[in-house]
N, C-alpha and C positions, 0 to 999 in steps of 0.2 A: 631594219633599224640600223642606225649608224653603229660603227664598230664597237663602241663602248656604251653600255647602258646609260651612263651618266652624261653622254654627249649627244643625245638625240636632237636632231635639228628641229627648229620650231615648226609646229603644225604639220607633223607627219602622221600617217595613219595606216592601219591595216584592218583586215576583216578575218575573224575566226569563224570557220564554217565546218560542216561535217557532211558525210554522205547521207545521213539520215538522223531523225530525232533519236534520242537515247544513246548517242555516241559518246556523250560526256563533255560536249563543248561548253556547257554552262559552267561546270566545275573547273574545267581547264581555263576558261576565260577568267573566272574569279581568282584562280590561283595565280595566273600571270599578272593580273591587275595588282593584287596585293604584293606579289614578289617585286614588281617594278617599283611600287610605292616605297617599299622598304629600302630599295636601293637609291632612293632619292629622285627617281624619275617623276616628273610632273605629268602624270598619266590621267587622261579622261576617258570616258567610254560612251558608247551608244548601243542601242539594241534594235535590230531589224524587226520589222513587223509589229503587229498589234498586241504587245505584251506589256502588262502592268507589273508583273511580279519580278521578273529578272532584273529590271532596272534598279529596283530597291536593293537587291543584292550587290549590284555593281556599286551603288553609292556607299554601301557598307564597306566594300573593299577599297575604295579610292578616297572616300570622304569628299567626293565631288558630285554634282548633279549629273544624272544620266538621262539622255533624251532618246526618244524613239525615232527611227528613220523607216518610213514605210513607202516603198516605191509604187505600190498599188493605190493606197488610200490617200497619199499626199501628192500635191502638185510637185512636179520635178524641181522647180525652183525652190520650193520650201525644203525639200530634202537636202539640197546643196547648201541652203542658208543655215539649216540647223547643224549640219556637219561642220560648216565653217565656224559657227558659234562655239561648238565644243573645242575646236582647234585654236581659237583665239587665246585661250587662257591655259594652254597645255603644251607640252613638248610632243606628246604622242597621244593619238586617239585610237582606241581599240574598239572595233564594232563587232558585237556578237551577232552571228547570223540567226536565221529562223529555219526550223525544220532541216531538210536536206538542202544542199547547195542550190539545186535546180528546182526545188519545190516551190510552188506559188499558187495563185488562183488559176482561173481558166487560162489554158495555154501557158502555164507557168509564169504568168505575169506577176510582178511584184516579188520575185524570188530574191534570195541573197545574191545570186549571180547577176541579176538585173541591177542590184545596188552596186556591186563591184564594177560592172560595166559603166554605170552612170558616174561613178566617183573616181574611177581609175585606181582604186586602192588594191593592193595585192591581197591574195587569199592564202591563209594558212588553214590546211585541211586537217581536222582532228579525226583520225581513223580508229575505230574500235577494232583492235587486232586480236581480241580474245579468242576468236574461233577461226583464225586464219594463219597461214604460213606464207608460202610463195604466192598464193592467190592474191595477196594484197597488191602485187604489182599490176595485175590486170584491172583491179578496181581503180587504183590510182591513175593508171594510163587512161582509162575511160573518162574519169573526171578531169584529167589534164587536157584532153583533146576534144571534149564534147562541144565546147564553145571557144571560138578563137578571139572573142572580145574581152576575155577576162584573163588575169594572170594568176594561175595557181602556182604560188612561189615557194611553198614549203609544206612539209608534212610533220605532224606530231602523232606518233603512235601512242595509243592509249590502251590501258588494261592489258599490258604485256605480261605474259606468264612468268618469264625468267630471263636472266641475261642471255642464255642461249637462244631463247625465242626471239629476243631483240636482234641478235646477230643474224638470224635467218631472215627476218623481216627486212632489215637494212640491206642485206646482200641482194635482195630481190628488187629493190627499188633503185633504178638507174635514172640519172638525168634530172632528179629533183631532190633538193636537200631534205634530209630528215634531221630536224633540229631537236628532237627529243623522243624518248621512249619511256613513257610513264607506266609504272607497274600497277596492277590492280590493287586498289586500296579501298577495301569495302567500307571503312569508316568515313571515307570522303564521298558520301552519298547524301543528297538533300532530300528530306521528307516531302511527300506530295499529298495533295487531296484532289477533289474532283475537278477543280479549275486550274490545276497545275501545282507548282510548288507551294508549300506553306509560306506565308509571307515572312519577309526578313525580320520584321520587328517582333515576330512571335517566337523566334529561335533564341533561347537564352545562351546557347553554346555557339552562336554564330561567329563570334570573334575567335574562339578557339579553332573552329572549323577553318576559317580563312587563314589563320597562321599555319595550321598543319598543311593545308593545301599549298600555301606558298613555299613551305619547307620542301614539299615533294617536287615542285617545279624547279626550285633552286638547285636541287640535287640531280635531277634527271633531264633538264632542258637547258639548252644554250640560249639564254635570254638575249645575248648580244647578237645572235644570228636571226632574230626576228626580222623579216623583211618589212619595209615600209616605204611609202611614197608621200611627197608633199600633198597636203590637203589644199584643194583649190580655194582661193579666197572668193567669197560671195557676199553680196550685200545682205544686210538683215532684212527679213521679210515678215510682215505680220501674219499671224494665223487668222482664225476666225475672230471677229470682234467680240469683246466681252458682252455678256448678257445685259449688263448695266454698268454704270460707272462706280457703283458700290455693290459688291457681291458678298454674300455670306455663303461659305462653302463648308459642307460637312467633311471632316477629315479625322478618321480614327480607324480601328481595326475592322469596323463594319463598312466603312466608306473609304477604302484605300485606293480605288482604281480611278485616278485622275491623271491624265497625260500631262507631263511636265511642260511639253512644248506649248500647251494651251494656256495653263495658268501663268507661266512666265511671260508669254506674249501678252496676256491681258494686263499684267502689271506694266509691261513696257509700253502698252497703249494708254496708260494712265489710269487704269481701274484700281480702285481700292479693294483689296481682298481681305475678308475677315473670316478666319477659320474657326470652327467650333466643333464640339464633339457631342453627337447625340447619345453615345454610350455613356458619357459622363453626365448626361441629362442637363447639358448647357442650355441656358437661354439663347435663342438665336439672335445674333447681333442685328441691329437695325440696318437694313440694306434695301436697295431697290430690286434686287434679285437674289433668290436663294437657290443654290445648286446642291442637289444630293447625288454624288457620283455613285458608280457601281462599287461592288465589294462583296462582302459575305454577310448580309443582314440575316440570312437564314441560320447562321451559327450563333447569332446574338438576338434572336427574335424575342425571347422572353424578356431580356433586358431592355430592348427597344420598346416593347409593349408597356413596360413600367416607367418609361422616361417621360414623366408627366410634364415637366417644364419644357422639354423639347417639343412635345406634341402640342401643348397649349400655345406656345409662341409661334409655331408653324401655322396653326389654324388661325390665329389672330392676324398673321401676315397675309393670309390668302386673298383678302380683298384689296391689299395695298401693293403687293410685290409680285413680280413674276416668279413662279416656283417651278423649277425644272428638275426632273430626276431621270437618270438613265440606268438601266439594268437593275442593280440592287436598289438604287434610289427610287426607281419606278415602282418596285415592289413595296417599298415603305410608304409611298404615296397612296397605295391601294387600301382596300378594306382590311385585308388580313393576309398573313403568310401562314401556310400549313407546312409544318416541318416534316422531316423524313419519317418521324414516328406517327404522323397523322394528327399532331396536336395543333390546334388553331390559335394563332397569336394576333390579336387585334392591332392594326396599324393606324395610320392617320385618317383614312377614309376620305381623302381629298379627290381620289379618282375611283370610279366604280369597277374595281378589279380585285380578284383574289388570286394569289399565286401559290403554287404547291410544289414541294420537293418530295411528296409521298411516292409518286411514280415518276422517277426521273426520266427525262428525254433530252438528249443532246440537241441543242440548236447552235449551229456553228457556221460562220462564213462571213465574207465581206458583204456589205450592203451599199447599194446606191439609193439615196433617199431624196424624194421630191417633197418639199414642204407644202402642206395644205393651207397654211396661213403664214404670215410674215414671221411667226415665232416658232422655235426659239431663235432661228437665224433666217434672214430673208435671202437665202441662197440655197441651191441644191447641195447636197452633202454626200460625203463618203464616210462609212463607218464600219463597224465590225460587231457581230453578234456571237456571244459565247456564254451559254447558260444551260443548266439542267432543269430549271424550274419550268412549270407549265401554268397557263391560266385556266382556272377551273370555273370561274364565273366572271363575266364581263357585262356591265350594265351600259346604259345609254350615255354616250359621249362621242365627240368628233374624233375621227382617226387623225393622228398627228402627222404621219408620213405615208406617202405612197412609196412602196419599196420594190427593188429588184435585187437579184443576186449578182455575182461577178460576171455571169454570162449574159446579163441583161434579161434574164427570165423573170417574169412578174411573180411577186410574192404577195401574200395577204397584207393588207394595210398594217402598219406598225404604230403602236402607241395610242395614247388617248390625250384629249385636251378638253378641259372644262374651264372656260374663261382664261384666266392667267395662270392656271395650274396645268402642267403638261409633263409627259414623260413617255419613254419607250424602252425596249430592251437594247436598242442600238447604242454602242459606244461611239460617239462622234469623233472623227479624227481630223478631217479637213473639209474644205469646200470642194465640190466637184470641179475638176479641171475644165476650163473653158475651151 
């Protein structure tokens, strides 16, 4: 970053990464975002990879939209277009990485390092130093030299035990700037559940958390020493087309997993989006297409089962509108959800499938999807699957997608389609690159 925080050159950027998940990069990123905002820096953010939850925390820290950048699931031009979009209305864009710096799909494709190489942005590495002393030098040396096409420009030491511990760590690190040593602060931990962090809008103390995190960064990190490089200008690029020119989209605590790059692109393409809340038992607005995104319907199954106006207007629309659900939305389109205690909750019954959380099984990974009909999009797709529920009963219906994993290994067909009602466990991210 430029020498003074308040004089950041237009459209600069950097990436915050870590050697592994659990190093504290999300909390550090949020702390830096809020600290810079408090200093008057016009800071925006992005999140690497297929993550729905971290971007909402970013938005709470900055009061600005956060977009996902996914080098595996997105076309390269779309990644650059979305980064440029974030940079157009900001002085600085901070991108939070995913997992460890070099971790990705098959052959590490789609890693944070790939994103750094594609964008030319410098990397700040957050190192959990809680169980290290001089050995930190070997770890940093390895990350610095592993790939020659990225610029690992600075280190933030995290969870440092004492000022003396910080001195030992800094003395061991030669040739790369250490711009901060953050002490272990146990109260600055975000609660989690089975799909990751608890959602931002569920935390009543989030604002206090962000302010305390920013206080810690302001005290222990040199914000003026953050490295950055100009973000390359790139023409706006549309994502997938909207499902229809008027779309009703569920949005509440049960249906919170909707990628911002999609719905903002649909608006830019001229679609009218009408948001509604099944948990509030809203009538579904009149629209040519109804989209039920993923989320946590299993945590609200009893309330959804009692949402009579939502269910009635959805059933009434089934013969008139395209209805599409993904992951949690797919579960709600089914006959029932069985919760973790084994209780059955009736859902909408539009697709012949029952899903259960009683015996959890992790399904995780990128997906290549070939459409078996022109719907929901007349193109092959890339997406991501991440859920613990299983299907316990599946009736007669057409498979929605033919699926492969990131290694191009065939998977079982995904999803179901009955007429204009369809859904699957896949979270769609972008079209398959040509």
